[in-house]
N, C-alpha and C positions, 0 to 999 in steps of 0.2 A: 247477564250478557255484557259484552264489551260495549261501552257507551260511545259508539262511533256509527254514523249512519251507513246502512247498506246501500250499495249502488250497483248498477250494471254498466258494462263497457259502453253501451249505446248512450247512456246518460252522460258519461264522462266525455264522449266525443263531441257533445254540444258545448263543452266548457274549455277543452284543451286542444292545442294544435300539435304538441310534441309529446310522444309517449316513449318513455324509457323503460323497456321491458326486461325483467329478469327472465332467465330461461328455465333452469332446473326448478321444478315444483310449480311453475306457472304455465309454461308451454309444453313441457315434456318431463319424463322421469329418467332420461338417458337412454331409454329403449324404445319408447313409443310416445307419440303426440297425444295429449289429452283431448278428450271429446269436446268439440266446439271451438277449438283453437283456430283451425284453418278458416272456418267461417268468420270468426272474429277478426282475423288478420285481413281477410278479403274485404270486410266491411270498412275497416280502418283505411285500407288502400282506396276503396271507392270514395270515401269521404275526404281523400287527399290529405290525410294526416301524415306527419313525419314520425316514423316508427324506427327507433334505434334499439338494438339489443344491447343491454348493459349487463355484462356478466363477469363474475369472479373467476371465470375460466382462465387458467394459466396459459392456454393456447392463444395464438394470435387470431386476428379477425378472420383471415381466409380459412383457417382450420375450422372455425366455428360456422362459417358459411357452409362449408362442406358437410359438417355434422348436421346442420339444419336440413340440407338437401337429402341426406341419407335417411332422415326421419320423415321426409315427405313435405318439408316446409320450403317452398321456393324462395330463393334469395331476393326475388323481386318484392317480397313482402316487407323487406327492411331497407331503409335508407342507408343504414350503416350498422356496423358492429363494433362496439367498444368493449374490450376485455381487459382484465388486469394484466394478461400477458402482453397485449398490445401497448398498454401504458408502460409496462416494464421494459419492453423493447425501446420505446421512446426515451426512457430514462437511461437505459444501458448504453444507447448509442449517442445520446445527446450530451454526454459528459458525466462520467462516473463520480465526479466530485459532488454532484447533487445528492448522491447516496452515501457519501463519506468514503468512497472507494477510489482507487487509483488505477490508471491504465496498466493493463497486464496482470491485474489481480487474478489469483488462482481460485477457481470456484469449484465447490463440490455440490452436485445437484441431487436433491432428494425428490423423486417424481414417481408417477404411476406408470409412465411409459417412456418411450425414447424421444419424445418431442423436445427439441431444444430451440425452437423457432424464436423465442424471446431474446436469445443470446446472439443470434446471427447479426453480424455487422458490428458487434462490440469487441473490445479488446480483452474481454474476460477469457481466461484460459481454463477449460474444464480439466479437472484431475479426477482420477478414479478413487482415490483414497482421501477421506476427510483429514487425515493426518498431514497431508501436503497442502491443504487449502488455506486461503486467506479469508474466504467468505463462504457461507452456505446459501445456496439458492433452493428454497422450498417451494416447489411448484405443484405438488399434489400428494395425495395419500393413497394407500392401497387398503383403505379401511374396510372394504367389503370382504377382503380375503386375508389380510395380515393382522394378527393379534396386536392389540395396543401395546403390550409389553415389549414386543419385538420392535415396534416402530420407535419407541422412546429409547430403547437400548442403543440405537444408532446415533443418538444425540450425545452420548457420553464424551466422545472425543471432541466434537465441536464445542461442547460446554467447557471442557478442560482447557481448550485452547482459546476460549473466549472469542470464538468466531462470530462476527455479526451475521444475522440471518435475514435474508430478503425473502419475505413471504409473498408469493405471487397469487395466492388464493386464500383470502381471509375466512372463507366459509368454514365454520367449525363442524358442521354436519352435512352429509350428502344424502339426498333422497335417491335411493337405488331401488330396483325392482325387488330386492330382498329386504327392503326396509331402510332405516337410518343407519349410516356408518360414519365414523369420525372422518373429518376432512383435514386438509393441510392447516387450516386455521387453528384446529384443536392442537395439532402438533406444535405450531408456533406459540400458542398460548402457554403450553407446557414449558417450552423453551424459555419464554420470557419469565415465567413464574420460578424457574430454576436459576434465574440470574442472567440469562442470555439477553443480548440486545436484538430486537426484532425491528426491521424496517417493513412496514405494512404497505402493500400496494393493492388497491381495489376498493370495493365498497366496504365500509361506509366512509372511506377517506377521501378528502376533497379533491385530490389530484385526478381521481377517476372522473368526477363530474366536470371539472374544469377542462379536461381533455375533450369530453363529449361536447361541451359548450363551444370550445374553439373550433371543433370539426363541423358542427352542425348549426351553429349560430341561432340558437333558440332563445326566446324570451322566457325567463324563469316563471313569470306570472302565468304563462300559457303552456307550461310544461308540467307533466305528472310522471312520477315513477311508480311502476306497478311491480310488486314482488311479494314473496311469501315469508321473508325473514324480517322480523322487527328490528333485530340488531344490525343487519346490513342494509337491506333495501329501504326501510322506513327511516331509520336513524340517518343514513346517508342523505336521503332526500331532504329531511328536515334541516340538517346541518347546512346543506347547500342552499336552502331557501326555496325549495319547490314542494309541490303537493305530493303526498304519498298515498297510494291505495294498497291495502294489504289483502292478499289472497289467503283465505282461511284454509282451503283444501290443498295445503302444500306441506312444508317442513314441520309446521305446528298443527297439523290437522287433528292429531290425537291429544293435543294439549287442552287442559281445562281452562275455563275463563280466568280462574285465579292465577294460573301460571302465565297466561297471556298478559294479564294486567301487570304481573310482576315484571315481565320482560319490558313492557312499556315504561314502567317506573324506573327500572334499572338503567335503561338506555335513553330516557327522556325523549321518547320517540312515539308520540301518539299519532296514529294514522289519521288522515283526513277522511278516508273512506275505507270500508271493507267490502270485499266481494267473496262470494262462496267459491268461485272459480273464474278463470279467464274466458268468459263467454259473452256474446253479444246480448 
C-alpha cells in the first residue's frame, strides 16, 4: 500500500483553513455529484472554512459556477472558483507579451465546444483555419467521441508552421461516465514531443496557485489542496509549498499501488494524506 496516512475531511478541517478543491474525480464525474460531497461541503461551510474550486477547466469561473449549480452544488459552498481558463483570460487581457505573443495575433482554437470566454477582452483574433494562425489555443479535447488519430491529425499544419500552443487545460485524462478519455493535456504533450512549443496554463504550474493566493489571501501553512491527480493536484501543491491530499477514488482508482508509486516518483509529488473519497 501507498506509504501515506489515510485521513478524512473532518480531520483535515481541524488542521487547515483554506481548501483548494479539484472538481472532476473529486466532486463529480461531469454528469453527477459523488455520494457524500454535498454533506462534506455543507460541513466545511458550517466550520467557516475558505473553500476555493481550483480546476483545470478551460472555461472561466462563472461558467464553472453554472456547471456546479446544474449538478446540484450551490455556489454558496465556494468562496471562489479559479480555473485555468480564468488564469488564461487574466494573461490574455493583461498583456500578451507575458505569453510571448503580440497584440492582434491570430489564433486557431482547438476545443470541445463553442466557449471562447477566456479570449473575451483580448486583442487575439480567432481564425477558422490553422493555416492562417499565429498561435494555437488548445482549450479542450473531444476524447470521449473523437479517435486519437483524428485529433493529432489536426496538429500537422500547426506543427509545420511552428505555431506556439497555449494549453488551457493540462489534464491528460478526463474521467467521464464512459470511463477515461484523453484530455487536452495529452494533445499538448504530443505536440511538445513532436517538436512544438507549448505554453502550459493550469495545474501543476505556479501561476495557477499564485492567482488563487492573490485573490483569496490564504496562508500557505494553513492551506491544503485536494485532488485525484498525482501529476496535477499533488505535484502543483507540493511545488507551491502547500499540503496535498490525494483522493484515491478518482482518475487513478483502477491503478495498482505500483503504478501510483511510480507516478509519485516520476513527479516527485508524495501526498501528505490520502482519502478514499471526498467525504466527511
